[in-house]
DRENPA-3360 file (N, C-alpha, C; in nm, 2 decimals, always signed):
BEGIN
1 = MAIKFQYN = +0.10/-0.12/-0.01/+0.00/-0.01/+0.01/+0.10/+0.12/-0.02 ~ +0.11/+0.24/-0.10/+0.19/+0.32/-0.10/+0.10/+0.42/+0.00 ~ +0.15/+0.48/+0.03/+0.15/+0.62/+0.16/+0.16/+0.73/+0.08 ~ +0.04/+0.79/+0.04/-0.01/+0.96/-0.03/+0.06/+1.06/+0.05 ~ +0.16/+1.13/+0.00/+0.20/+1.26/+0.06/+0.28/+1.36/-0.04 ~ +0.30/+1.47/+0.02/+0.37/+1.56/+0.00/+0.47/+1.62/+0.04 ~ +0.57/+1.66/-0.07/+0.71/+1.73/+0.04/+0.69/+1.88/+0.08 ~ +0.54/+1.82/+0.17/+0.55/+1.97/+0.28/+0.55/+1.94/+0.40;
9 = KTSLNNLG = +0.56/+2.08/+0.50/+0.49/+2.05/+0.65/+0.40/+1.96/+0.71 ~ +0.25/+2.05/+0.63/+0.16/+1.99/+0.66/+0.15/+1.82/+0.66 ~ +0.21/+1.79/+0.53/+0.19/+1.64/+0.51/+0.24/+1.57/+0.61 ~ +0.40/+1.63/+0.64/+0.48/+1.57/+0.75/+0.43/+1.54/+0.89 ~ +0.31/+1.69/+0.89/+0.28/+1.67/+1.06/+0.12/+1.59/+1.10 ~ +0.06/+1.51/+0.92/-0.04/+1.45/+0.94/-0.01/+1.30/+0.90 ~ +0.12/+1.30/+0.87/+0.19/+1.14/+0.86/+0.26/+1.13/+1.01 ~ +0.32/+1.21/+1.05/+0.36/+1.20/+1.22/+0.25/+1.13/+1.27;
17 = KQLKMRQK = +0.11/+1.23/+1.26/-0.01/+1.20/+1.40/-0.06/+1.07/+1.29 ~ -0.09/+1.01/+1.19/-0.13/+0.88/+1.17/+0.00/+0.81/+1.20 ~ +0.10/+0.80/+1.23/+0.25/+0.65/+1.26/+0.18/+0.69/+1.42 ~ +0.19/+0.78/+1.49/+0.18/+0.79/+1.60/+0.03/+0.69/+1.65 ~ -0.10/+0.72/+1.58/-0.21/+0.62/+1.62/-0.16/+0.52/+1.63 ~ -0.10/+0.48/+1.53/-0.11/+0.34/+1.47/-0.02/+0.25/+1.57 ~ +0.11/+0.38/+1.59/+0.21/+0.30/+1.71/+0.10/+0.26/+1.80 ~ +0.01/+0.34/+1.89/-0.05/+0.35/+2.02/-0.17/+0.21/+1.98;
25 = ALPTLQNK = -0.22/+0.24/+1.89/-0.31/+0.12/+1.85/-0.25/-0.03/+1.85 ~ -0.14/-0.05/+1.81/-0.09/-0.18/+1.76/-0.08/-0.28/+1.86 ~ -0.05/-0.27/+2.01/-0.01/-0.35/+2.07/-0.14/-0.39/+2.15 ~ -0.26/-0.29/+2.16/-0.37/-0.33/+2.19/-0.48/-0.41/+2.09 ~ -0.43/-0.42/+1.98/-0.47/-0.51/+1.85/-0.42/-0.64/+1.86 ~ -0.24/-0.65/+1.90/-0.21/-0.77/+1.97/-0.26/-0.81/+2.04 ~ -0.28/-0.73/+2.19/-0.32/-0.83/+2.29/-0.46/-0.89/+2.28 ~ -0.55/-0.85/+2.17/-0.66/-0.87/+2.12/-0.68/-0.98/+2.03;
33 = ESALRLEV = -0.57/-1.00/+1.97/-0.52/-1.13/+1.86/-0.51/-1.24/+1.97 ~ -0.43/-1.18/+2.09/-0.39/-1.33/+2.13/-0.49/-1.38/+2.19 ~ -0.58/-1.26/+2.28/-0.70/-1.34/+2.37/-0.77/-1.42/+2.26 ~ -0.81/-1.34/+2.16/-0.91/-1.45/+2.08/-0.86/-1.55/+2.04 ~ -0.74/-1.61/+1.99/-0.66/-1.69/+1.97/-0.66/-1.79/+2.09 ~ -0.67/-1.74/+2.20/-0.69/-1.80/+2.33/-0.80/-1.87/+2.30 ~ -0.96/-1.79/+2.30/-1.09/-1.84/+2.32/-1.12/-1.92/+2.22 ~ -1.05/-1.89/+2.09/-1.07/-2.00/+2.01/-1.04/-2.12/+2.01;
41 = RKAKAESE = -0.94/-2.13/+2.07/-0.90/-2.25/+2.14/-0.99/-2.35/+2.27 ~ -1.02/-2.25/+2.33/-1.12/-2.29/+2.40/-1.28/-2.35/+2.37 ~ -1.33/-2.25/+2.32/-1.41/-2.25/+2.24/-1.45/-2.36/+2.15 ~ -1.35/-2.42/+2.06/-1.33/-2.55/+2.03/-1.31/-2.63/+2.09 ~ -1.22/-2.66/+2.22/-1.23/-2.76/+2.28/-1.36/-2.81/+2.34 ~ -1.41/-2.71/+2.41/-1.56/-2.69/+2.45/-1.63/-2.80/+2.36 ~ -1.65/-2.74/+2.25/-1.73/-2.80/+2.15/-1.71/-2.94/+2.14 ~ -1.57/-2.99/+2.12/-1.54/-3.10/+2.06/-1.55/-3.21/+2.19;
49 = KLEKDLEE = -1.54/-3.13/+2.32/-1.62/-3.21/+2.45/-1.73/-3.22/+2.45 ~ -1.81/-3.15/+2.42/-1.98/-3.20/+2.40/-2.01/-3.27/+2.33 ~ -1.95/-3.29/+2.18/-2.00/-3.39/+2.09/-1.93/-3.50/+2.14 ~ -1.80/-3.52/+2.20/-1.79/-3.64/+2.28/-1.87/-3.67/+2.37 ~ -1.93/-3.58/+2.43/-2.04/-3.65/+2.59/-2.17/-3.69/+2.50 ~ -2.19/-3.64/+2.39/-2.27/-3.67/+2.32/-2.33/-3.80/+2.29 ~ -2.20/-3.83/+2.23/-2.18/-3.97/+2.17/-2.15/-4.09/+2.29 ~ -2.08/-4.02/+2.37/-2.09/-4.13/+2.51/-2.21/-4.14/+2.53;
57 = ALHKYDYL = -2.27/-4.08/+2.59/-2.42/-4.07/+2.63/-2.49/-4.16/+2.54 ~ -2.51/-4.14/+2.36/-2.56/-4.24/+2.32/-2.56/-4.35/+2.34 ~ -2.43/-4.36/+2.35/-2.38/-4.51/+2.35/-2.41/-4.59/+2.48 ~ -2.40/-4.49/+2.60/-2.46/-4.51/+2.75/-2.63/-4.58/+2.73 ~ -2.68/-4.52/+2.65/-2.85/-4.56/+2.66/-2.88/-4.63/+2.53 ~ -2.78/-4.72/+2.47/-2.77/-4.81/+2.36/-2.86/-4.96/+2.41 ~ -2.89/-4.99/+2.52/-2.96/-5.09/+2.57/-3.12/-5.04/+2.57 ~ -3.15/-4.90/+2.61/-3.27/-4.88/+2.58/-3.36/-4.84/+2.40;
65 = AALWNEFE = -3.22/-4.88/+2.34/-3.25/-4.88/+2.19/-3.39/-4.98/+2.16 ~ -3.46/-5.07/+2.22/-3.58/-5.20/+2.19/-3.70/-5.07/+2.24 ~ -3.66/-5.04/+2.37/-3.75/-4.95/+2.48/-3.84/-4.80/+2.36 ~ -3.75/-4.76/+2.31/-3.75/-4.63/+2.25/-3.85/-4.61/+2.18 ~ -3.90/-4.77/+2.12/-4.03/-4.79/+2.01/-4.16/-4.80/+2.11 ~ -4.16/-4.78/+2.21/-4.24/-4.83/+2.32/-4.28/-4.66/+2.37 ~ -4.19/-4.57/+2.38/-4.19/-4.44/+2.36/-4.27/-4.34/+2.28 ~ -4.37/-4.24/+2.34/-4.47/-4.20/+2.28/-4.38/-4.10/+2.24;
73 = KGLISITD = -4.44/-4.09/+2.07/-4.37/-3.99/+2.00/-4.45/-3.82/+2.04 ~ -4.40/-3.73/+2.04/-4.42/-3.59/+2.09/-4.45/-3.60/+2.20 ~ -4.41/-3.68/+2.27/-4.40/-3.65/+2.43/-4.34/-3.56/+2.48 ~ -4.19/-3.50/+2.44/-4.14/-3.42/+2.46/-4.09/-3.35/+2.33 ~ -4.10/-3.15/+2.29/-4.10/-3.12/+2.24/-4.02/-3.02/+2.26 ~ -3.91/-2.93/+2.19/-3.81/-2.85/+2.26/-3.94/-2.73/+2.14 ~ -3.98/-2.62/+2.27/-4.09/-2.48/+2.20/-3.93/-2.41/+2.15 ~ -3.85/-2.36/+2.23/-3.77/-2.28/+2.24/-3.60/-2.27/+2.30;
81 = VDLVTVKV = -3.53/-2.24/+2.20/-3.38/-2.19/+2.31/-3.34/-2.08/+2.34 ~ -3.32/-2.02/+2.41/-3.30/-1.94/+2.51/-3.17/-1.90/+2.48 ~ -3.08/-1.81/+2.42/-2.96/-1.76/+2.40/-2.94/-1.63/+2.44 ~ -2.84/-1.59/+2.50/-2.81/-1.44/+2.58/-2.66/-1.41/+2.49 ~ -2.61/-1.30/+2.47/-2.54/-1.25/+2.44/-2.42/-1.25/+2.51 ~ -2.31/-1.27/+2.48/-2.19/-1.27/+2.57/-2.06/-1.22/+2.53 ~ -2.01/-1.12/+2.59/-1.87/-1.05/+2.50/-1.73/-1.11/+2.54 ~ -1.64/-1.17/+2.50/-1.55/-1.22/+2.48/-1.45/-1.19/+2.39;
89 = AGVKTPAL = -1.35/-1.09/+2.50/-1.24/-1.02/+2.42/-1.27/-0.96/+2.36 ~ -1.42/-0.88/+2.39/-1.47/-0.78/+2.28/-1.57/-0.77/+2.19 ~ -1.57/-0.95/+2.16/-1.64/-0.98/+2.08/-1.82/-1.05/+2.13 ~ -1.93/-0.99/+2.03/-2.04/-1.03/+2.08/-2.04/-1.20/+2.03 ~ -2.12/-1.31/+2.16/-2.06/-1.47/+2.12/-2.19/-1.49/+2.18 ~ -2.26/-1.57/+2.12/-2.39/-1.65/+2.17/-2.36/-1.76/+2.28 ~ -2.47/-1.76/+2.38/-2.42/-1.85/+2.47/-2.58/-1.92/+2.53 ~ -2.59/-2.04/+2.59/-2.70/-2.12/+2.60/-2.76/-2.06/+2.72;
97 = KGINYDIK = -2.87/-2.02/+2.77/-2.93/-1.94/+2.86/-3.01/-2.08/+2.95 ~ -3.11/-2.15/+2.81/-3.18/-2.24/+2.87/-3.29/-2.30/+2.74 ~ -3.28/-2.41/+2.75/-3.39/-2.46/+2.66/-3.54/-2.49/+2.73 ~ -3.61/-2.46/+2.65/-3.78/-2.52/+2.70/-3.82/-2.60/+2.63 ~ -3.83/-2.69/+2.68/-3.97/-2.83/+2.67/-4.11/-2.78/+2.66 ~ -4.16/-2.86/+2.58/-4.31/-2.89/+2.60/-4.29/-3.07/+2.64 ~ -4.37/-3.11/+2.73/-4.37/-3.23/+2.76/-4.54/-3.28/+2.79 ~ -4.59/-3.28/+2.73/-4.74/-3.35/+2.73/-4.76/-3.45/+2.87;
105 = PFNAFTKP = -4.84/-3.41/+2.91/-4.89/-3.49/+3.04/-4.90/-3.65/+3.01 ~ -4.87/-3.70/+3.11/-4.88/-3.87/+3.08/-4.93/-3.90/+3.23 ~ -4.98/-4.04/+3.20/-5.00/-4.10/+3.33/-4.89/-4.20/+3.34 ~ -4.86/-4.18/+3.41/-4.74/-4.25/+3.52/-4.80/-4.41/+3.56 ~ -4.90/-4.39/+3.57/-4.95/-4.56/+3.63/-4.98/-4.61/+3.51 ~ -4.98/-4.57/+3.41/-5.05/-4.67/+3.28/-4.94/-4.70/+3.22 ~ -4.82/-4.64/+3.18/-4.70/-4.62/+3.11/-4.60/-4.66/+3.20 ~ -4.53/-4.74/+3.09/-4.38/-4.74/+3.16/-4.33/-4.71/+3.26;
113 = AWFADGVQ = -4.24/-4.81/+3.36/-4.18/-4.67/+3.46/-4.06/-4.59/+3.43 ~ -4.02/-4.65/+3.28/-3.88/-4.58/+3.25/-3.93/-4.43/+3.20 ~ -4.05/-4.41/+3.18/-4.11/-4.33/+3.05/-4.04/-4.20/+3.11 ~ -4.04/-4.17/+3.28/-3.99/-4.03/+3.31/-3.85/-4.05/+3.31 ~ -3.78/-4.12/+3.35/-3.62/-4.14/+3.25/-3.60/-4.10/+3.15 ~ -3.67/-4.17/+3.04/-3.67/-4.17/+2.93/-3.70/-3.98/+2.88 ~ -3.81/-3.91/+2.97/-3.80/-3.79/+2.92/-3.68/-3.70/+2.98 ~ -3.60/-3.72/+3.08/-3.48/-3.69/+3.14/-3.36/-3.68/+3.06;
121 = ILKDLTRL = -3.38/-3.82/+3.02/-3.26/-3.86/+2.88/-3.25/-3.79/+2.76 ~ -3.42/-3.77/+2.73/-3.39/-3.72/+2.63/-3.35/-3.50/+2.61 ~ -3.40/-3.49/+2.73/-3.34/-3.38/+2.83/-3.21/-3.33/+2.79 ~ -3.13/-3.46/+2.87/-3.01/-3.40/+2.82/-2.89/-3.45/+2.70 ~ -3.04/-3.56/+2.63/-2.91/-3.55/+2.49/-2.93/-3.44/+2.42 ~ -3.06/-3.31/+2.42/-3.05/-3.22/+2.33/-3.00/-3.11/+2.42 ~ -2.95/-3.09/+2.55/-2.88/-2.98/+2.59/-2.74/-3.03/+2.53 ~ -2.67/-3.11/+2.55/-2.55/-3.14/+2.48/-2.57/-3.14/+2.34;
129 = GIESEVYK = -2.63/-3.18/+2.28/-2.68/-3.16/+2.13/-2.66/-3.00/+2.08 ~ -2.76/-2.93/+2.14/-2.77/-2.79/+2.12/-2.62/-2.72/+2.17 ~ -2.60/-2.73/+2.29/-2.48/-2.68/+2.36/-2.35/-2.70/+2.28 ~ -2.35/-2.82/+2.19/-2.25/-2.80/+2.15/-2.21/-2.75/+1.99 ~ -2.37/-2.73/+1.96/-2.37/-2.62/+1.82/-2.34/-2.50/+1.87 ~ -2.41/-2.47/+1.98/-2.38/-2.32/+2.03/-2.25/-2.27/+2.01 ~ -2.13/-2.35/+2.09/-1.99/-2.33/+2.10/-1.94/-2.35/+1.95 ~ -1.99/-2.45/+1.84/-1.94/-2.44/+1.73/-1.99/-2.31/+1.69;
137 = EKNRILEY = -2.08/-2.23/+1.71/-2.10/-2.09/+1.64/-2.03/-1.99/+1.70 ~ -2.00/-2.07/+1.84/-1.89/-1.95/+1.92/-1.76/-1.90/+1.84 ~ -1.74/-2.05/+1.85/-1.60/-2.08/+1.81/-1.58/-1.99/+1.62 ~ -1.69/-2.03/+1.54/-1.69/-1.96/+1.41/-1.67/-1.81/+1.40 ~ -1.75/-1.75/+1.49/-1.77/-1.59/+1.51/-1.63/-1.56/+1.56 ~ -1.58/-1.61/+1.67/-1.44/-1.59/+1.76/-1.34/-1.58/+1.65 ~ -1.34/-1.74/+1.54/-1.21/-1.74/+1.44/-1.19/-1.62/+1.35 ~ -1.31/-1.58/+1.28/-1.36/-1.52/+1.18/-1.34/-1.33/+1.24;
145 = QRKKTTQK = -1.33/-1.31/+1.39/-1.29/-1.21/+1.42/-1.12/-1.21/+1.45 ~ -1.05/-1.34/+1.47/-0.95/-1.30/+1.51/-0.86/-1.31/+1.39 ~ -0.90/-1.36/+1.29/-0.89/-1.34/+1.14/-0.86/-1.20/+1.08 ~ -0.94/-1.15/+1.12/-0.94/-0.99/+1.10/-0.86/-0.88/+1.17 ~ -0.86/-0.94/+1.28/-0.74/-0.89/+1.38/-0.60/-0.91/+1.34 ~ -0.59/-1.03/+1.29/-0.46/-1.03/+1.25/-0.41/-0.97/+1.12 ~ -0.50/-0.99/+1.08/-0.49/-0.90/+0.93/-0.48/-0.76/+0.98 ~ -0.57/-0.67/+1.04/-0.51/-0.57/+1.12/-0.35/-0.51/+1.15;
153 = VNLYEKVQ = -0.33/-0.59/+1.23/-0.19/-0.64/+1.25/-0.11/-0.62/+1.21 ~ -0.09/-0.73/+1.11/-0.04/-0.74/+0.96/-0.03/-0.61/+0.92 ~ -0.12/-0.56/+0.86/-0.15/-0.42/+0.80/-0.04/-0.32/+0.87 ~ -0.09/-0.32/+1.01/+0.00/-0.18/+1.06/+0.12/-0.24/+1.10 ~ +0.17/-0.34/+1.14/+0.32/-0.35/+1.14/+0.37/-0.38/+1.08 ~ +0.34/-0.47/+0.91/+0.44/-0.47/+0.81/+0.43/-0.37/+0.70 ~ +0.31/-0.33/+0.69/+0.28/-0.20/+0.60/+0.30/-0.09/+0.63 ~ +0.20/-0.04/+0.74/+0.13/+0.13/+0.72/+0.26/+0.16/+0.82;
161 = IPGYKEAI = +0.28/+0.13/+0.95/+0.36/+0.19/+1.03/+0.55/+0.20/+0.93 ~ +0.57/+0.10/+0.87/+0.70/+0.13/+0.76/+0.73/+0.23/+0.65 ~ +0.56/+0.22/+0.65/+0.55/+0.31/+0.57/+0.53/+0.46/+0.56 ~ +0.47/+0.47/+0.64/+0.44/+0.59/+0.72/+0.59/+0.65/+0.75 ~ +0.67/+0.60/+0.82/+0.80/+0.59/+0.87/+0.92/+0.59/+0.74 ~ +0.88/+0.56/+0.68/+0.94/+0.59/+0.49/+0.92/+0.69/+0.43 ~ +0.82/+0.75/+0.45/+0.72/+0.88/+0.38/+0.81/+0.99/+0.47 ~ +0.80/+0.97/+0.62/+0.84/+1.08/+0.69/+1.00/+1.12/+0.66;
169 = RKIKRYME = +1.06/+0.96/+0.61/+1.23/+1.01/+0.60/+1.21/+1.11/+0.51 ~ +1.11/+1.02/+0.39/+1.16/+1.12/+0.25/+1.16/+1.29/+0.27 ~ +1.01/+1.30/+0.31/+1.00/+1.46/+0.33/+1.12/+1.49/+0.42 ~ +1.14/+1.47/+0.53/+1.23/+1.55/+0.58/+1.37/+1.55/+0.60 ~ +1.41/+1.44/+0.46/+1.53/+1.46/+0.37/+1.51/+1.59/+0.22 ~ +1.38/+1.55/+0.21/+1.37/+1.65/+0.09/+1.37/+1.79/+0.15 ~ +1.31/+1.82/+0.26/+1.32/+1.94/+0.36/+1.44/+1.97/+0.34 ~ +1.51/+1.91/+0.38/+1.67/+1.90/+0.43/+1.76/+1.93/+0.32;
177 = DEENLSKA = +1.73/+1.90/+0.26/+1.80/+1.91/+0.09/+1.73/+2.05/+0.06 ~ +1.63/+2.09/+0.03/+1.55/+2.19/+0.02/+1.63/+2.33/+0.10 ~ +1.65/+2.32/+0.21/+1.74/+2.42/+0.30/+1.84/+2.44/+0.28 ~ +1.96/+2.30/+0.27/+2.09/+2.33/+0.23/+2.08/+2.38/+0.09 ~ +2.02/+2.40/-0.01/+2.02/+2.44/-0.11/+1.96/+2.58/-0.11 ~ +1.88/+2.61/-0.03/+1.88/+2.77/-0.03/+1.97/+2.84/+0.03 ~ +2.06/+2.76/+0.18/+2.19/+2.81/+0.26/+2.28/+2.82/+0.15 ~ +2.33/+2.74/+0.05/+2.39/+2.74/-0.02/+2.40/+2.86/-0.16;
185 = SSKIVKSR = +2.26/+2.85/-0.18/+2.23/+3.00/-0.30/+2.24/+3.08/-0.24 ~ +2.18/+3.10/-0.14/+2.22/+3.22/-0.02/+2.35/+3.25/-0.01 ~ +2.44/+3.16/+0.00/+2.59/+3.25/+0.01/+2.65/+3.26/-0.09 ~ +2.60/+3.17/-0.24/+2.63/+3.20/-0.34/+2.62/+3.35/-0.38 ~ +2.46/+3.42/-0.37/+2.42/+3.51/-0.41/+2.47/+3.64/-0.30 ~ +2.56/+3.60/-0.17/+2.60/+3.67/-0.09/+2.74/+3.70/-0.16 ~ +2.81/+3.60/-0.18/+2.97/+3.61/-0.19/+2.96/+3.69/-0.36 ~ +2.88/+3.68/-0.44/+2.85/+3.75/-0.58/+2.84/+3.91/-0.56;
193 = HQAEEDME = +2.75/+3.87/-0.43/+2.71/+4.04/-0.41/+2.87/+4.14/-0.34 ~ +2.93/+4.05/-0.24/+3.03/+4.09/-0.20/+3.13/+4.10/-0.32 ~ +3.17/+4.06/-0.40/+3.22/+4.03/-0.50/+3.24/+4.15/-0.58 ~ +3.08/+4.18/-0.64/+3.03/+4.26/-0.68/+3.11/+4.43/-0.63 ~ +3.06/+4.41/-0.52/+3.10/+4.54/-0.38/+3.25/+4.56/-0.39 ~ +3.32/+4.47/-0.38/+3.48/+4.48/-0.39/+3.52/+4.54/-0.50 ~ +3.46/+4.50/-0.61/+3.54/+4.56/-0.80/+3.47/+4.73/-0.78 ~ +3.36/+4.73/-0.71/+3.31/+4.87/-0.72/+3.42/+4.94/-0.65;
201 = ENA = +3.44/+4.91/-0.56/+3.53/+4.96/-0.46/+3.65/+5.01/-0.52 ~ +3.73/+4.90/-0.61/+3.85/+4.91/-0.64/+3.84/+4.96/-0.81 ~ +3.76/+4.96/-0.86/+3.72/+5.06/-0.95/+3.73/+5.22/-0.95;
% end
């Protein structure tokens, strides 16, 4: 990215301000990037743990497979998933607050004894599945923000800060050259004038 500038004091001051602003913002961005990197790892690990827990729970209830045929379809259903927004390293992410179920009334005396357990098992399984999906989404959002922050850090660190420094150096060198030329030309004018005066005096 080429830094646009002019060889004058105004441009030099503007570039100086832009450079300072980026140099000040860079450590904050670097901290945010490392915090996001850590949170991405945590969200990914939690999502994978929940997936594993779900697999293990499903495996644990394999022995009930034949009994599920007796389970009344539609006895339990999810009516709503309650999500809240939680800020993680300055980024808004979803978190599971609760799951609302609709459980149809059933007669505990006429239905098999394990029906109440079955309802609880389904609650536990759905919670694991939904929570795992929420963490996947959290991980996706954090990873996207981490990439954006990394790009900004790289832009500041590798492109803009060196670019502004180089532009400032060029302007300063140009202004020094201009000053030296001005001094040199004024010396020449002075010495010519002196020479002319000397000639006039000698004439």
